[in-house]
C-alpha positions as a Python dict, from the first residue, in 0.01 Angstrom:
ca = {
    (1, 'M'): (0, 0, 0),
    (2, 'F'): (57, -367, -14),
    (3, 'K'): (-243, -592, 76),
    (4, 'S'): (-203, -949, 195),
    (5, 'S'): (-457, -1183, 41),
    (6, 'S'): (-388, -1505, 221),
    (7, 'S'): (-657, -1764, 225),
    (8, 'G'): (-617, -2050, 467),
    (9, 'F'): (-542, -2116, 827),
    (10, 'T'): (-241, -2029, 1033),
    (11, 'L'): (-42, -2295, 1209),
    (12, 'I'): (-168, -2178, 1549),
    (13, 'E'): (-532, -2213, 1436),
    (14, 'C'): (-470, -2570, 1310),
    (15, 'I'): (-295, -2671, 1632),
    (16, 'L'): (-578, -2524, 1842),
    (17, 'V'): (-845, -2712, 1644),
    (18, 'M'): (-647, -3037, 1670),
    (19, 'F'): (-609, -2987, 2046),
    (20, 'I'): (-986, -2938, 2086),
    (21, 'I'): (-1065, -3247, 1877),
    (22, 'I'): (-818, -3464, 2071),
    (23, 'T'): (-957, -3342, 2404),
    (24, 'I'): (-1315, -3422, 2304),
    (25, 'M'): (-1213, -3768, 2177),
    (26, 'S'): (-1017, -3849, 2493),
    (27, 'I'): (-1328, -3778, 2700),
    (28, 'S'): (-1589, -3941, 2476),
    (29, 'I'): (-1420, -4272, 2382),
    (30, 'P'): (-1409, -4418, 2739),
    (31, 'V'): (-1764, -4299, 2802),
    (32, 'L'): (-1886, -4460, 2480),
    (33, 'S'): (-1706, -4785, 2565),
    (34, 'R'): (-1867, -4795, 2911),
    (35, 'Y'): (-2208, -4718, 2756),
    (36, 'R'): (-2176, -5013, 2515),
    (37, 'K'): (-2081, -5250, 2797),
    (38, 'V'): (-2373, -5137, 3015),
    (39, 'T'): (-2626, -5163, 2731),
    (40, 'S'): (-2490, -5507, 2643),
    (41, 'A'): (-2539, -5619, 3006),
    (42, 'K'): (-2898, -5491, 2999),
    (43, 'E'): (-2959, -5670, 2668),
    (44, 'L'): (-2817, -5989, 2823),
    (45, 'D'): (-3058, -5958, 3117),
    (46, 'M'): (-3348, -5913, 2876),
    (47, 'V'): (-3243, -6215, 2668),
    (48, 'C'): (-3215, -6432, 2983),
    (49, 'E'): (-3565, -6324, 3091),
    (50, 'N'): (-3692, -6414, 2742),
    (51, 'I'): (-3525, -6757, 2761),
    (52, 'I'): (-3685, -6822, 3102),
    (53, 'Y'): (-4025, -6720, 2965),
    (54, 'Y'): (-3967, -6937, 2657),
    (55, 'I'): (-3871, -7242, 2869),
    (56, 'N'): (-4167, -7202, 3105),
    (57, 'T'): (-4410, -7149, 2818),
    (58, 'G'): (-4279, -7462, 2647),
    (59, 'K'): (-4317, -7664, 2966),
    (60, 'M'): (-4675, -7542, 3008),
    (61, 'Y'): (-4749, -7636, 2645),
    (62, 'V'): (-4612, -7988, 2699),
    (63, 'K'): (-4815, -8018, 3021),
    (64, 'N'): (-5140, -7888, 2868),
    (65, 'K'): (-5111, -8112, 2562),
    (66, 'K'): (-4993, -8411, 2773),
    (67, 'L'): (-4704, -8473, 2535),
    (68, 'S'): (-4477, -8761, 2627),
    (69, 'D'): (-4186, -8663, 2404),
    (70, 'G'): (-4121, -8302, 2500),
    (71, 'K'): (-3760, -8187, 2483),
    (72, 'L'): (-3569, -7875, 2574),
    (73, 'V'): (-3257, -7858, 2358),
    (74, 'L'): (-2968, -7615, 2322),
    (75, 'L'): (-2873, -7570, 1958),
    (76, 'Q'): (-2529, -7716, 1884),
    (77, 'D'): (-2405, -7389, 1733),
    (78, 'K'): (-2480, -7221, 2070),
    (79, 'S'): (-2720, -6976, 1904),
    (80, 'G'): (-3049, -7061, 2076),
    (81, 'V'): (-3293, -7292, 2251),
    (82, 'L'): (-3537, -7539, 2092),
    (83, 'I'): (-3858, -7678, 2243),
    (84, 'S'): (-3973, -7987, 2057),
    (85, 'G'): (-4247, -8245, 2086),
    (86, 'T'): (-4534, -8394, 1889),
    (87, 'N'): (-4639, -8137, 1628),
    (88, 'L'): (-4425, -7875, 1799),
    (89, 'A'): (-4090, -7728, 1717),
    (90, 'R'): (-4015, -7374, 1828),
    (91, 'T'): (-3677, -7206, 1842),
    (92, 'Y'): (-3563, -6902, 2037),
    (93, 'K'): (-3262, -6750, 1857),
    (94, 'L'): (-3014, -6540, 2049),
    (95, 'P'): (-2874, -6211, 1915),
    (96, 'K'): (-2557, -6257, 1710),
    (97, 'N'): (-2326, -6126, 1983),
    (98, 'M'): (-2445, -6386, 2237),
    (99, 'K'): (-2410, -6760, 2287),
    (100, 'I'): (-2556, -7020, 2522),
    (101, 'E'): (-2383, -7336, 2641),
    (102, 'P'): (-2424, -7592, 2920),
    (103, 'L'): (-2225, -7543, 3239),
    (104, 'T'): (-2357, -7867, 3386),
    (105, 'G'): (-2535, -8145, 3202),
    (106, 'N'): (-2563, -8188, 2829),
    (107, 'Y'): (-2741, -8009, 2546),
    (108, 'S'): (-3080, -8180, 2588),
    (109, 'R'): (-3336, -8219, 2866),
    (110, 'A'): (-3659, -8420, 2854),
    (111, 'I'): (-3982, -8249, 2962),
    (112, 'S'): (-4228, -8487, 3130),
    (113, 'Y'): (-4597, -8483, 3039),
    (114, 'E'): (-4650, -8302, 3373),
    (115, 'G'): (-4434, -8014, 3253),
    (116, 'F'): (-4132, -8091, 3471),
    (117, 'I'): (-3772, -8136, 3372),
    (118, 'N'): (-3643, -8445, 3547),
    (119, 'E'): (-3273, -8353, 3533),
    (120, 'G'): (-3142, -8023, 3661),
    (121, 'C'): (-2891, -7825, 3462),
    (122, 'T'): (-2720, -7491, 3441),
    (123, 'W'): (-2674, -7303, 3116),
    (124, 'V'): (-2453, -6999, 3067),
    (125, 'V'): (-2554, -6715, 2839),
    (126, 'S'): (-2265, -6482, 2753),
    (127, 'D'): (-2196, -6189, 2522),
    (128, 'D'): (-1893, -6049, 2340),
    (129, 'Y'): (-1816, -5800, 2619),
    (130, 'G'): (-1749, -6068, 2881),
    (131, 'N'): (-2086, -6041, 3057),
    (132, 'S'): (-2251, -6372, 3146),
    (133, 'R'): (-2556, -6501, 3333),
    (134, 'Q'): (-2642, -6851, 3450),
    (135, 'I'): (-2985, -7000, 3389),
    (136, 'V'): (-3052, -7272, 3645),
    (137, 'I'): (-3323, -7527, 3573),
    (138, 'L'): (-3407, -7709, 3896),
    (139, 'V'): (-3522, -8071, 3926),
    (140, 'G'): (-3887, -8134, 4014),
    (141, 'T'): (-3991, -7771, 3999),
    (142, 'G'): (-4199, -7590, 3748),
    (143, 'Y'): (-3964, -7297, 3696),
    (144, 'A'): (-3616, -7188, 3596),
    (145, 'E'): (-3423, -6895, 3739),
    (146, 'I'): (-3136, -6662, 3656),
    (147, 'K'): (-2834, -6646, 3887),
}
């Protein structure tokens, strides 16, 4: 008798495996893309909360130390926020996929010795996925908020 000693896969087996792989990929790629966008939006929310905390902490520091030269500054490369004053310079750096820029006003705001910012402004924080949040710093108030 003649025995067949073929080692390998038949064409039908290869086509079936390719069909299964393509089906799994067609389901998982859109889900993965949506997951990345949602996690990026959550990361953006967290970064905005951190910026608000950073701004308010800096204003309290200027108020407690009675500094007359406190400043809140956006970095020119749109990568973060700087609080500066006498013997103080702290920077909050954004993640690499995010940037911050002024929507209204300029890149710098003075902080009075009472801890208030005398000029209102709106800054926009955005990421690479098209998500964005506005940080509004109101005049004569001791807080900033996210819109």
